[in-house]
C-alpha positions in Angstrom: 0.0 0.0 0.0 1.1 3.5 -0.8 -0.2 6.5 1.1 1.0 9.7 -0.6 0.5 13.4 -0.5 1.3 15.4 -3.6 2.2 18.9 -2.7 3.0 21.9 -4.9 3.8 25.6 -4.6 0.9 27.9 -5.4 2.3 28.7 -8.9 2.9 25.0 -9.6 6.7 25.4 -10.2 7.7 23.1 -7.3 6.2 19.7 -6.7 6.8 16.9 -4.2 5.4 13.6 -3.3 5.5 12.6 0.4 4.9 8.9 0.8 4.7 6.0 3.1 4.6 2.4 1.7 3.9 -1.0 3.3 4.2 -4.5 2.0 2.5 -7.3 3.8 1.9 -4.9 6.7 5.5 -3.9 7.1 7.0 -0.5 6.4 9.2 -0.5 3.3 9.5 3.2 2.5 9.0 6.6 4.0 10.2 9.2 1.5 10.0 12.6 -0.2 10.3 12.7 -4.0 11.1 16.0 -5.6 9.6 16.1 -9.1 11.7 19.1 -10.2 15.1 17.3 -9.5 13.7 13.7 -9.9 15.4 12.9 -6.6 14.0 10.8 -3.8 15.1 11.3 -0.2 14.4 8.4 2.1 13.4 9.5 5.6 13.7 8.0 9.0 10.8 7.4 11.3 7.7 5.2 11.3 4.0 5.7 11.2 1.2 4.8 13.5 -1.4 2.7 11.6 -4.8 2.3 13.3 -8.0 0.6 12.1 -9.2 3.8 10.3 -6.3 6.2 10.2 -2.6 6.6 9.4 -0.5 9.1 11.3 2.9 9.8 9.7 5.2 12.8 10.1 7.4 14.5 7.6 10.1 17.1 8.3 9.0 20.7 7.8 11.9 21.1 5.3 10.1 18.8 2.9 7.6 21.5 2.1 9.2 24.7 3.4 10.2 26.1 0.0 6.8 25.5 -1.4 5.7 28.8 0.2 3.0 29.7 2.7 0.1 28.7 0.5 1.1 25.3 -0.9 -1.6 23.0 -2.4 -2.0 19.3 -1.8 -4.0 16.2 -2.4 -3.6 12.7 -1.1 -4.1 9.2 -2.5 -4.2 5.7 -1.2 -2.9 3.2 -3.7 -3.3 -0.6 -3.4 -1.7 -2.9 -5.9 -1.2 -0.1 -8.4 -4.7 1.2 -8.2 -5.8 4.5 -6.6 -8.7 3.5 -4.3 -9.2 6.6 -2.3 -8.5 10.3 -2.8 -8.7 13.4 -0.6 -8.5 17.0 -1.9 -9.1 20.1 0.2 
């Protein structure tokens, strides 16, 4: 499963994916992918997965340069298919 947040600056010039991935219930990735540089940064830390929610933290630096009014949406992906989406 992949839980991800796609975040972008208000002008759309900077874009990131913040993600957390599990396989067979075990964490295999916690990352930030920068679309501009095509570079992934693997992050430390773990998430708290409950019956109906996931709580995961990302360093403020992962979005700081997106500006004060950055935009986002989130997706839950299972086996390559987006099964849930959230957009403010």
